[in-house]
C-alpha positions as CSV (number, residue, x, y, z in Angstrom):
1,M,-11.2,14.7,9.1
2,P,-9.1,11.8,10.4
3,F,-8.1,8.8,8.3
4,S,-10.6,5.7,8.5
5,Q,-9.5,2.3,9.6
6,D,-9.7,1.3,5.8
7,Q,-7.5,4.1,4.7
8,L,-5.0,3.3,7.4
9,S,-4.9,-0.3,6.3
10,E,-4.3,1.0,2.7
11,L,-1.5,3.2,3.7
12,N,0.3,0.6,5.9
13,L,0.1,-1.8,2.9
14,L,1.7,0.8,0.7
15,T,4.6,1.1,3.2
16,L,5.3,-2.4,2.5
17,F,6.4,-1.6,-1.1
18,S,9.7,-0.4,-1.9
19,S,9.7,3.3,-2.9
20,S,13.0,2.9,-4.8
21,S,12.2,0.0,-7.1
22,T,9.3,-0.8,-9.4
23,Q,10.5,-4.2,-9.7
24,E,9.7,-5.3,-6.2
25,G,6.0,-6.6,-5.7
26,I,4.2,-8.1,-2.9
27,K,1.8,-10.9,-2.6
28,V,-1.3,-10.8,0.1
29,H,-2.1,-14.4,0.9
30,Q,-5.8,-14.4,1.3
31,H,-5.9,-17.6,3.7
32,S,-3.1,-16.4,6.0
33,A,-3.2,-12.7,5.9
34,D,-5.2,-10.3,8.3
35,P,-8.5,-9.7,6.7
36,A,-8.0,-6.1,6.9
37,T,-4.9,-6.4,4.7
38,V,-6.6,-8.7,2.0
39,A,-9.4,-6.0,1.8
40,A,-6.9,-3.1,1.7
41,A,-5.1,-4.9,-1.2
42,E,-8.4,-5.4,-3.2
43,R,-9.3,-1.6,-2.7
44,L,-6.0,-0.4,-3.8
45,H,-6.3,-2.6,-6.9
46,K,-9.8,-1.2,-7.6
47,K,-8.3,2.3,-7.3
48,G,-5.5,1.5,-9.6
49,L,-2.6,1.6,-7.3
50,V,-1.5,-1.9,-7.6
51,T,-1.5,-4.5,-10.4
52,Q,-3.4,-7.4,-8.9
53,P,-6.2,-7.9,-6.3
54,D,-3.7,-9.6,-3.9
55,G,-0.9,-6.9,-4.3
56,G,1.4,-7.5,-7.2
57,Y,3.4,-4.5,-8.5
58,L,2.8,-0.9,-8.1
59,T,1.3,1.1,-11.0
60,P,2.6,4.4,-12.0
61,L,0.1,6.1,-9.6
62,G,0.8,3.6,-6.8
63,S,4.5,4.2,-7.0
64,E,3.9,7.9,-6.7
65,M,1.6,7.5,-3.7
66,T,3.9,5.1,-2.0
67,E,6.8,7.8,-2.4
68,H,4.4,10.3,-0.7
69,V,3.5,7.7,2.0
70,H,7.3,7.1,2.7
71,K,7.7,10.9,2.7
72,V,5.0,11.4,5.5
73,L,6.3,8.5,7.6
74,S,9.9,9.9,7.4
75,V,8.7,13.5,8.6
76,L,6.5,12.0,11.3
77,R,9.3,9.8,12.7
78,S,11.9,12.6,12.8
79,E,12.5,14.4,15.9
């Protein structure tokens, strides 16, 4: 089963977080960000992956998932 657009938005948002530092957060500005990104941040917060509905910092689970997302991208980008 392929990823849904919502899941792709969530995965794309997770790629914006550093996989090497838990001290770097992001802020999704509701009035200027793409609505899909705003919704993705809210869903990630509800799932317990980020600390705030507008991004914030990764939770331990979010940090683990971000590491996996970065690994998948690395494999897919390799030749």
